[in-house]
C-alpha positions as a Markdown table, in Angstrom:
| # | Residue | x | y | z |
|---|---|---|---|---|
| 1 | Met | 106.4 | 29.8 | 84.3 |
| 2 | Asp | 108.2 | 27.7 | 87.0 |
| 3 | Met | 105.6 | 27.3 | 89.7 |
| 4 | Asn | 108.3 | 26.5 | 92.2 |
| 5 | Asn | 109.6 | 30.1 | 92.1 |
| 6 | Leu | 106.4 | 32.0 | 93.0 |
| 7 | Gly | 107.6 | 32.5 | 96.6 |
| 8 | Asn | 109.7 | 35.5 | 97.7 |
| 9 | Ser | 112.6 | 34.9 | 100.1 |
| 10 | Met | 116.3 | 35.6 | 100.5 |
| 11 | Asp | 116.9 | 32.2 | 98.9 |
| 12 | Asn | 115.3 | 33.0 | 95.6 |
| 13 | Leu | 115.5 | 36.8 | 95.2 |
| 14 | Phe | 117.9 | 36.3 | 92.2 |
| 15 | Val | 115.2 | 34.4 | 90.2 |
| 16 | Leu | 113.6 | 36.5 | 87.5 |
| 17 | Pro | 110.1 | 35.1 | 86.8 |
| 18 | Asp | 107.5 | 36.3 | 84.3 |
| 19 | Ile | 105.6 | 38.5 | 86.8 |
| 20 | Lys | 104.3 | 42.1 | 86.8 |
| 21 | Ser | 104.3 | 44.1 | 90.0 |
| 22 | Lys | 101.1 | 46.1 | 90.4 |
| 23 | Arg | 99.6 | 48.4 | 93.1 |
| 24 | Val | 96.2 | 49.8 | 94.1 |
| 25 | Ser | 96.4 | 52.7 | 96.5 |
| 26 | Ser | 94.5 | 55.7 | 97.8 |
| 27 | Tyr | 96.8 | 58.3 | 96.1 |
| 28 | Asp | 95.3 | 61.6 | 95.0 |
| 29 | Lys | 94.4 | 60.9 | 91.3 |
| 30 | Thr | 94.6 | 64.7 | 90.5 |
| 31 | Gly | 98.2 | 64.8 | 91.4 |
| 32 | Gly | 97.5 | 66.6 | 94.7 |
| 33 | Asn | 98.2 | 65.5 | 98.3 |
| 34 | Met | 94.7 | 64.4 | 99.4 |
| 35 | Asp | 95.9 | 60.8 | 99.5 |
| 36 | Trp | 93.1 | 59.2 | 101.4 |
| 37 | Leu | 89.6 | 57.8 | 100.8 |
| 38 | Asp | 86.7 | 59.3 | 102.8 |
| 39 | Ile | 84.1 | 56.7 | 103.9 |
| 40 | Ala | 80.9 | 58.2 | 105.3 |
| 41 | Pro | 79.2 | 56.8 | 108.5 |
| 42 | His | 77.5 | 53.5 | 107.9 |
| 43 | Glu | 78.8 | 53.3 | 104.3 |
| 44 | Lys | 80.8 | 50.7 | 102.4 |
| 45 | Ala | 83.6 | 51.4 | 99.9 |
| 46 | Ile | 85.4 | 49.1 | 97.5 |
| 47 | Ile | 89.1 | 49.8 | 97.8 |
| 48 | Ala | 90.4 | 47.3 | 95.2 |
| 49 | Asp | 88.7 | 45.6 | 92.3 |
| 50 | Ile | 91.3 | 43.6 | 90.5 |
| 51 | Glu | 90.7 | 41.5 | 87.4 |
| 52 | Gly | 92.9 | 38.6 | 86.3 |
| 53 | Cys | 95.2 | 36.2 | 88.1 |
| 54 | Gly | 97.6 | 37.3 | 90.8 |
| 55 | Ile | 98.8 | 37.2 | 94.4 |
| 56 | Ile | 98.5 | 40.1 | 96.8 |
| 57 | Arg | 101.8 | 40.3 | 98.6 |
| 58 | His | 101.5 | 43.3 | 100.9 |
| 59 | Ile | 98.7 | 45.5 | 102.4 |
| 60 | Trp | 99.4 | 48.7 | 104.3 |
| 61 | Cys | 96.8 | 51.1 | 105.7 |
| 62 | Thr | 96.1 | 53.7 | 108.3 |
| 63 | Leu | 93.1 | 55.6 | 109.4 |
| 64 | Lys | 92.2 | 59.1 | 110.4 |
| 65 | Ser | 88.8 | 59.3 | 112.1 |
| 66 | Gly | 86.3 | 62.1 | 112.1 |
| 67 | Leu | 84.1 | 63.4 | 114.9 |
| 68 | Glu | 81.2 | 61.8 | 116.5 |
| 69 | Asp | 78.9 | 64.2 | 118.3 |
| 70 | Gly | 81.7 | 66.7 | 118.4 |
| 71 | Thr | 84.3 | 64.3 | 119.9 |
| 72 | Pro | 86.8 | 62.0 | 118.2 |
| 73 | Ala | 85.2 | 58.7 | 117.0 |
| 74 | Lys | 85.6 | 55.9 | 119.6 |
| 75 | Asn | 86.5 | 52.3 | 118.7 |
| 76 | His | 87.0 | 53.1 | 115.1 |
| 77 | Leu | 89.5 | 50.1 | 114.7 |
| 78 | Arg | 86.7 | 47.8 | 115.8 |
| 79 | Arg | 83.9 | 49.6 | 113.8 |
| 80 | Thr | 85.8 | 49.6 | 110.6 |
| 81 | Ile | 85.4 | 46.2 | 108.9 |
| 82 | Ile | 87.6 | 44.7 | 106.2 |
| 83 | Arg | 86.3 | 42.1 | 103.7 |
| 84 | Met | 87.9 | 40.3 | 100.8 |
| 85 | Tyr | 86.3 | 38.3 | 98.0 |
| 86 | Trp | 88.2 | 36.0 | 95.6 |
| 87 | Asp | 87.2 | 35.0 | 92.1 |
| 88 | Asp | 83.7 | 36.7 | 92.1 |
| 89 | Glu | 82.5 | 34.8 | 95.2 |
| 90 | Ser | 79.3 | 36.3 | 96.7 |
| 91 | Glu | 80.4 | 35.7 | 100.4 |
| 92 | Pro | 83.7 | 37.1 | 101.8 |
| 93 | Ser | 86.6 | 34.9 | 102.5 |
| 94 | Val | 88.0 | 37.5 | 104.9 |
| 95 | Glu | 85.9 | 39.5 | 107.4 |
| 96 | Ala | 87.2 | 41.1 | 110.5 |
| 97 | Pro | 87.4 | 44.5 | 112.3 |
| 98 | Leu | 90.4 | 46.3 | 110.9 |
| 99 | Gly | 92.5 | 46.3 | 114.0 |
| 100 | Asp | 91.8 | 42.6 | 114.7 |
| 101 | Phe | 92.7 | 41.6 | 111.2 |
| 102 | Phe | 96.1 | 43.3 | 111.6 |
| 103 | Gly | 96.8 | 41.4 | 114.8 |
| 104 | Met | 95.3 | 43.1 | 117.9 |
| 105 | Gly | 91.8 | 43.4 | 119.4 |
| 106 | Phe | 89.8 | 45.8 | 121.5 |
| 107 | Gly | 90.1 | 48.6 | 119.0 |
| 108 | Ile | 93.7 | 49.2 | 120.3 |
| 109 | Ser | 96.8 | 49.8 | 118.3 |
| 110 | Lys | 100.3 | 49.4 | 119.7 |
| 111 | Asn | 103.8 | 49.0 | 118.1 |
| 112 | Phe | 104.6 | 45.4 | 117.4 |
| 113 | Glu | 106.0 | 43.3 | 114.6 |
| 114 | Ser | 105.7 | 39.7 | 113.5 |
| 115 | Ala | 106.4 | 37.6 | 110.4 |
| 116 | Ala | 102.9 | 38.3 | 109.0 |
| 117 | Phe | 101.7 | 41.5 | 110.6 |
| 118 | Ser | 102.9 | 44.7 | 112.2 |
| 119 | Met | 101.6 | 47.8 | 113.8 |
| 120 | Asn | 104.1 | 50.6 | 113.2 |
| 121 | Pro | 105.0 | 53.9 | 114.9 |
| 122 | His | 103.5 | 56.3 | 115.9 |
| 123 | Glu | 101.5 | 54.3 | 118.5 |
| 124 | Gly | 101.0 | 51.4 | 116.0 |
| 125 | Arg | 98.9 | 53.5 | 113.7 |
| 126 | Gly | 100.4 | 52.0 | 110.4 |
| 127 | Phe | 99.2 | 48.5 | 109.8 |
| 128 | Cys | 100.9 | 45.9 | 107.6 |
| 129 | Cys | 100.0 | 42.4 | 106.4 |
| 130 | Tyr | 102.4 | 40.1 | 104.4 |
| 131 | Phe | 100.3 | 37.0 | 104.1 |
| 132 | Pro | 100.2 | 36.0 | 100.4 |
| 133 | Met | 96.7 | 36.1 | 99.0 |
| 134 | Pro | 96.3 | 34.3 | 95.6 |
| 135 | Phe | 93.4 | 34.6 | 93.2 |
| 136 | Gln | 92.6 | 33.0 | 89.9 |
| 137 | Lys | 90.2 | 35.5 | 88.3 |
| 138 | Ser | 89.6 | 38.5 | 90.6 |
| 139 | Ala | 90.1 | 40.1 | 93.9 |
| 140 | Arg | 87.8 | 42.6 | 95.6 |
| 141 | Leu | 88.6 | 44.3 | 98.9 |
| 142 | Glu | 85.9 | 46.3 | 100.8 |
| 143 | Ile | 85.8 | 48.5 | 103.8 |
| 144 | Glu | 82.7 | 49.1 | 105.9 |
| 145 | Asn | 82.4 | 52.0 | 108.3 |
| 146 | Met | 80.1 | 51.0 | 111.2 |
| 147 | Ser | 80.7 | 54.1 | 113.2 |
| 148 | Ala | 78.7 | 57.4 | 113.3 |
| 149 | Ala | 81.7 | 59.4 | 112.1 |
| 150 | Ser | 83.5 | 59.6 | 108.8 |
| 151 | Ile | 86.9 | 57.9 | 108.4 |
| 152 | Gly | 89.7 | 58.7 | 106.1 |
| 153 | Leu | 91.6 | 55.6 | 104.8 |
| 154 | Tyr | 95.1 | 55.6 | 103.4 |
| 155 | Tyr | 96.2 | 52.3 | 101.8 |
| 156 | Tyr | 98.5 | 50.4 | 99.5 |
| 157 | Ile | 97.6 | 47.0 | 98.1 |
| 158 | Asp | 100.7 | 45.5 | 96.3 |
| 159 | Tyr | 100.2 | 42.5 | 94.2 |
| 160 | Glu | 101.8 | 40.4 | 91.5 |
| 161 | Glu | 100.1 | 39.8 | 88.1 |
| 162 | Leu | 100.9 | 36.4 | 86.6 |
| 163 | Pro | 99.5 | 33.9 | 84.0 |
| 164 | Glu | 98.4 | 31.2 | 86.4 |
| 165 | Leu | 98.6 | 29.8 | 89.9 |
| 166 | Pro | 99.9 | 26.4 | 91.0 |
| 167 | Ala | 97.2 | 23.7 | 90.7 |
| 168 | Gln | 97.0 | 23.1 | 94.5 |
| 169 | Ser | 96.7 | 26.8 | 95.5 |
| 170 | Gly | 94.5 | 27.5 | 98.5 |
| 171 | Tyr | 92.6 | 30.8 | 99.1 |
| 172 | Phe | 93.5 | 33.0 | 102.0 |
| 173 | His | 90.8 | 33.3 | 104.7 |
| 174 | Ala | 90.4 | 35.3 | 107.9 |
| 175 | Gln | 87.4 | 35.3 | 110.3 |
| 176 | Tyr | 86.7 | 37.3 | 113.5 |
| 177 | Arg | 84.7 | 35.7 | 116.3 |
| 178 | Arg | 83.5 | 36.8 | 119.7 |
| 179 | Val | 81.7 | 35.5 | 122.8 |
| 180 | Arg | 80.9 | 38.4 | 125.1 |
| 181 | Lys | 80.6 | 36.2 | 128.1 |
| 182 | Thr | 81.8 | 32.6 | 128.0 |
| 183 | Asp | 79.7 | 30.1 | 129.9 |
| 184 | Gly | 81.8 | 29.5 | 133.0 |
| 185 | Trp | 80.6 | 27.3 | 135.8 |
| 186 | Leu | 82.4 | 28.9 | 138.8 |
| 187 | Glu | 80.5 | 31.5 | 140.7 |
| 188 | Pro | 82.1 | 34.9 | 141.3 |
| 189 | Ile | 83.5 | 35.2 | 144.8 |
| 190 | Pro | 85.0 | 38.2 | 146.7 |
| 191 | Gly | 88.4 | 38.2 | 148.3 |
| 192 | Ser | 90.9 | 35.3 | 147.5 |
| 193 | Val | 91.2 | 34.4 | 143.9 |
| 194 | Leu | 91.5 | 30.7 | 144.5 |
| 195 | Arg | 89.2 | 28.6 | 146.7 |
| 196 | Asn | 89.9 | 25.5 | 148.8 |
| 197 | Arg | 93.6 | 25.2 | 148.3 |
| 198 | Gly | 95.0 | 22.0 | 149.7 |
| 199 | Asn | 91.6 | 20.3 | 150.3 |
| 200 | Val | 92.0 | 17.7 | 147.6 |
| 201 | Glu | 93.5 | 14.3 | 148.5 |
| 202 | Gly | 96.5 | 13.3 | 146.3 |
| 203 | Phe | 97.1 | 16.8 | 145.0 |
| 204 | Pro | 99.7 | 19.4 | 146.1 |
| 205 | Glu | 98.9 | 21.7 | 148.9 |
| 206 | Trp | 98.5 | 24.7 | 146.6 |
| 207 | Tyr | 96.1 | 22.8 | 144.2 |
| 208 | Pro | 92.6 | 24.3 | 144.0 |
| 209 | Asp | 89.9 | 21.7 | 144.0 |
| 210 | Ala | 88.2 | 23.4 | 141.0 |
| 211 | Trp | 91.0 | 22.0 | 138.9 |
| 212 | Thr | 89.9 | 18.4 | 139.6 |
| 213 | Lys | 86.9 | 18.8 | 137.2 |
| 214 | Thr | 87.6 | 17.3 | 133.8 |
| 215 | Asn | 86.8 | 18.2 | 130.2 |
| 216 | Ala | 86.7 | 15.1 | 128.1 |
| 217 | Ser | 84.8 | 16.4 | 125.1 |
| 218 | Gly | 85.8 | 20.0 | 124.3 |
| 219 | Asp | 82.2 | 20.8 | 123.5 |
| 220 | Lys | 82.0 | 24.0 | 125.5 |
| 221 | Asn | 85.4 | 25.3 | 124.5 |
| 222 | Tyr | 85.7 | 28.8 | 122.9 |
| 223 | Val | 85.9 | 28.2 | 119.1 |
| 224 | Ile | 88.6 | 30.1 | 117.3 |
| 225 | Leu | 88.0 | 28.5 | 113.9 |
| 226 | Glu | 85.6 | 26.0 | 112.4 |
| 227 | Ala | 86.0 | 25.3 | 108.7 |
| 228 | Ser | 85.2 | 22.7 | 106.0 |
| 229 | Gly | 87.3 | 21.8 | 103.0 |
| 230 | Lys | 90.9 | 21.0 | 102.4 |
| 231 | Gly | 93.4 | 23.5 | 103.8 |
| 232 | Lys | 95.9 | 24.6 | 106.4 |
| 233 | Tyr | 95.5 | 26.7 | 109.6 |
| 234 | Val | 98.2 | 29.3 | 109.8 |
| 235 | Gly | 97.5 | 31.2 | 113.0 |
| 236 | Cys | 95.3 | 33.5 | 115.1 |
| 237 | Asn | 95.2 | 36.3 | 117.6 |
| 238 | Leu | 93.2 | 35.9 | 120.8 |
| 239 | Asn | 91.9 | 38.7 | 123.0 |
| 240 | Ile | 90.6 | 38.0 | 126.5 |
| 241 | His | 88.9 | 40.6 | 128.7 |
| 242 | Val | 88.9 | 39.3 | 132.3 |
| 243 | Phe | 86.0 | 41.2 | 133.8 |
| 244 | Asp | 84.4 | 38.7 | 136.2 |
| 245 | Arg | 85.6 | 38.0 | 139.8 |
| 246 | Gln | 85.7 | 34.3 | 139.8 |
| 247 | Ala | 87.4 | 31.6 | 141.8 |
| 248 | Ser | 90.5 | 31.8 | 139.5 |
| 249 | Asp | 91.3 | 34.9 | 137.6 |
| 250 | Trp | 94.1 | 33.3 | 135.6 |
| 251 | Tyr | 92.6 | 32.5 | 132.2 |
| 252 | Gly | 95.6 | 30.6 | 131.0 |
| 253 | Glu | 94.6 | 27.2 | 132.4 |
| 254 | Gly | 92.5 | 26.7 | 129.3 |
| 255 | Asp | 93.9 | 23.9 | 127.1 |
| 256 | Asp | 94.0 | 24.2 | 123.3 |
| 257 | Met | 92.2 | 21.4 | 121.4 |
| 258 | Ile | 92.4 | 21.3 | 117.6 |
| 259 | Phe | 90.1 | 18.7 | 116.0 |
| 260 | Ile | 91.1 | 17.5 | 112.5 |
| 261 | Asp | 88.7 | 16.0 | 110.0 |
| 262 | Gly | 85.9 | 15.3 | 112.5 |
| 263 | Glu | 88.0 | 13.3 | 114.9 |
| 264 | Pro | 86.6 | 12.6 | 118.4 |
| 265 | Trp | 88.2 | 13.8 | 121.7 |
| 266 | Pro | 91.0 | 13.6 | 122.5 |
| 267 | Pro | 92.1 | 15.3 | 119.3 |
| 268 | Ser | 95.4 | 14.8 | 117.6 |
| 269 | Leu | 96.5 | 18.2 | 118.7 |
| 270 | His | 95.7 | 18.6 | 122.4 |
| 271 | Gly | 97.7 | 21.2 | 124.4 |
| 272 | Thr | 98.4 | 22.0 | 128.1 |
| 273 | Gly | 97.3 | 25.5 | 128.5 |
| 274 | Thr | 96.6 | 28.9 | 126.9 |
| 275 | Glu | 100.0 | 30.4 | 127.6 |
| 276 | Asp | 101.6 | 27.2 | 126.4 |
| 277 | Tyr | 99.8 | 27.3 | 123.0 |
| 278 | Phe | 101.0 | 30.9 | 122.6 |
| 279 | Asn | 104.6 | 29.7 | 123.4 |
| 280 | Thr | 104.9 | 31.4 | 126.7 |
| 281 | Ala | 104.9 | 29.9 | 130.3 |
| 282 | Phe | 103.9 | 30.4 | 133.9 |
| 283 | Cys | 101.2 | 33.1 | 133.8 |
| 284 | Pro | 103.2 | 35.8 | 131.8 |
| 285 | Arg | 102.8 | 39.4 | 132.8 |
| 286 | Glu | 105.1 | 41.0 | 130.2 |
| 287 | Glu | 104.4 | 42.3 | 126.7 |
| 288 | Phe | 106.7 | 41.1 | 123.9 |
| 289 | His | 106.7 | 40.2 | 120.2 |
| 290 | Thr | 108.5 | 37.7 | 118.0 |
| 291 | Leu | 108.2 | 36.5 | 114.4 |
| 292 | Tyr | 105.7 | 33.9 | 115.3 |
| 293 | His | 104.2 | 34.6 | 118.7 |
| 294 | Gly | 103.7 | 37.3 | 121.3 |
| 295 | Ile | 101.7 | 39.1 | 123.9 |
| 296 | Thr | 100.8 | 42.5 | 122.6 |
| 297 | Leu | 98.7 | 43.7 | 125.5 |
| 298 | Tyr | 98.8 | 43.0 | 129.3 |
| 299 | Ser | 96.6 | 45.3 | 131.3 |
| 300 | Gly | 98.3 | 44.7 | 134.6 |
| 301 | Asp | 96.7 | 44.6 | 138.0 |
| 302 | Lys | 93.0 | 45.2 | 138.1 |
| 303 | Ala | 91.3 | 45.4 | 141.5 |
| 304 | Gly | 93.9 | 43.1 | 142.9 |
| 305 | Tyr | 93.8 | 40.6 | 140.0 |
| 306 | Glu | 97.1 | 40.2 | 138.2 |
| 307 | Trp | 95.5 | 39.3 | 134.9 |
| 308 | Gly | 92.4 | 41.4 | 135.0 |
| 309 | Gly | 91.3 | 43.7 | 132.2 |
| 310 | Lys | 92.3 | 43.2 | 128.6 |
| 311 | Asn | 94.9 | 40.8 | 127.3 |
| 312 | Ser | 95.9 | 40.2 | 123.6 |
| 313 | Met | 98.2 | 37.5 | 122.1 |
| 314 | Tyr | 99.1 | 35.9 | 118.8 |
| 315 | Arg | 100.4 | 32.7 | 117.4 |
| 316 | Leu | 101.4 | 32.2 | 113.8 |
| 317 | His | 101.8 | 28.7 | 112.3 |
| 318 | Ile | 103.9 | 29.7 | 109.4 |
| 319 | Leu | 106.7 | 27.2 | 110.0 |
| 320 | Asp | 104.3 | 24.6 | 111.5 |
| 321 | Pro | 101.0 | 24.9 | 109.6 |
| 322 | Ile | 98.2 | 22.6 | 110.7 |
| 323 | His | 96.9 | 20.6 | 107.7 |
| 324 | Phe | 93.3 | 19.3 | 107.3 |
| 325 | Lys | 91.7 | 17.3 | 104.4 |
| 326 | Glu | 88.0 | 17.7 | 105.3 |
| 327 | Ser | 87.5 | 20.0 | 108.3 |
| 328 | Ile | 89.1 | 21.7 | 111.2 |
| 329 | Lys | 87.9 | 23.0 | 114.6 |
| 330 | Val | 90.3 | 25.1 | 116.5 |
| 331 | Thr | 89.2 | 25.5 | 120.2 |
| 332 | Ile | 90.5 | 26.6 | 123.5 |
| 333 | Glu | 89.1 | 26.3 | 127.0 |
| 334 | His | 88.1 | 29.4 | 128.8 |
| 335 | Gly | 89.9 | 28.7 | 132.1 |
| 336 | His | 90.4 | 25.2 | 133.4 |
| 337 | Ser | 87.6 | 22.9 | 132.0 |
| 338 | Asn | 85.8 | 26.1 | 130.9 |
| 339 | Asp | 85.3 | 27.4 | 134.5 |
| 340 | Leu | 85.6 | 31.1 | 133.7 |
| 341 | Ser | 83.2 | 33.7 | 132.3 |
| 342 | Asn | 85.3 | 36.2 | 130.3 |
| 343 | Asp | 84.9 | 38.1 | 127.1 |
| 344 | Tyr | 86.7 | 36.3 | 124.3 |
| 345 | Ser | 87.4 | 37.5 | 120.7 |
| 346 | Ser | 89.7 | 36.2 | 118.0 |
| 347 | Thr | 90.7 | 36.3 | 114.4 |
| 348 | Ala | 91.8 | 33.1 | 112.7 |
| 349 | Tyr | 93.9 | 32.9 | 109.5 |
| 350 | Trp | 93.9 | 29.9 | 107.1 |
| 351 | Tyr | 94.1 | 28.7 | 103.5 |
| 352 | Gln | 91.6 | 26.4 | 102.0 |
| 353 | Ser | 89.9 | 25.2 | 98.8 |
| 354 | Glu | 86.6 | 26.8 | 97.9 |
| 355 | Pro | 83.7 | 26.9 | 98.7 |
| 356 | His | 84.0 | 27.8 | 102.3 |
| 357 | Val | 81.3 | 27.8 | 105.0 |
| 358 | Lys | 79.4 | 31.1 | 105.1 |
| 359 | Phe | 80.4 | 33.3 | 108.0 |
| 360 | Pro | 77.7 | 34.4 | 110.5 |
| 361 | Glu | 76.5 | 38.0 | 110.1 |
| 362 | Leu | 78.8 | 40.4 | 111.8 |
| 363 | Thr | 76.9 | 43.1 | 113.8 |
| 364 | Glu | 78.0 | 46.2 | 115.7 |
| 365 | Arg | 77.3 | 44.4 | 119.0 |
| 366 | Asp | 79.9 | 41.8 | 118.0 |
| 367 | Val | 82.7 | 44.3 | 117.6 |
| 368 | Val | 82.3 | 47.1 | 120.2 |
| 369 | Pro | 84.6 | 46.3 | 123.1 |
| 370 | Arg | 83.6 | 46.1 | 126.7 |
| 371 | Ser | 84.4 | 49.2 | 128.8 |
| 372 | Asp | 87.7 | 49.3 | 130.7 |
| 373 | Asp | 86.2 | 50.1 | 134.1 |
| 374 | Gly | 84.9 | 47.7 | 136.7 |
| 375 | Trp | 84.1 | 44.1 | 136.6 |
């Protein structure tokens, strides 16, 4: 087999390699139309257990949720966890709430499309992933239902069966993280969102003196990914719930800092602000989506704060992957020099050699979103 022809694109669709196309799905094995898998409350289900060498090329799924105390189940996209295990490993290489894995947090689904993920009509309830996921010996995919109601899962897992993988193949990984309240140093204040404008010598009249504080280490940044091994970081989604009335409600002054192979501050990849890392500019207040970046949720004005409430965004490094030989730490400030106390969650995507660092235990408290009301 020509290892150079394992990818699928318009450029090589005419190549006919020695590959078998296979699928695992939830179709009704009796020939009927009950084409879903029921997963009881607080139960786990293996949805695919594949033996042999291959590459998962496409995952599609959707959920129907049952009743919880007589009412529709709440936050089922956060309380449904997806895990993936490669080559008989005991710890998952992928672990995230279902909605977060497919690109959007807070247990919310909305229509959007990107190169790797999409949420599809009606109201974004059909989820797709196109990241290739290679395995040498086996692949096991599992769903856990953390809710008090049953869920019905419809799914396709399309994969290619092949004799071997290229020698330098990395394994796909995805990890969800959350900090319910980041450790910001500004005290909440009523009224004006910015304090002491124009009181700092040498800075413009509009400049808040809070911005003169520096961050020359990155130690207290929010961590999107921390991994060891050889690999490449290929993107993330980030979800920020602005719930605290602080001196500056605009979360986007937080710089991105990506530390490669244990390097000190300043890292090789140091950015200029949250909106800049996500390829936007000047405090965006508009939802949009492109192949490689987008804002999938903007909550609008909350109690006079233009960026209050829930905000979601994504950045895919498919054309510009970030390589590491020994380790990587992907971080971002929560406000300028980590001044703000907000609710941060994220899912990072990367490829690496095994073994990987064991993920912390994921609990229900880690996934249930903060309520919409109030601050």
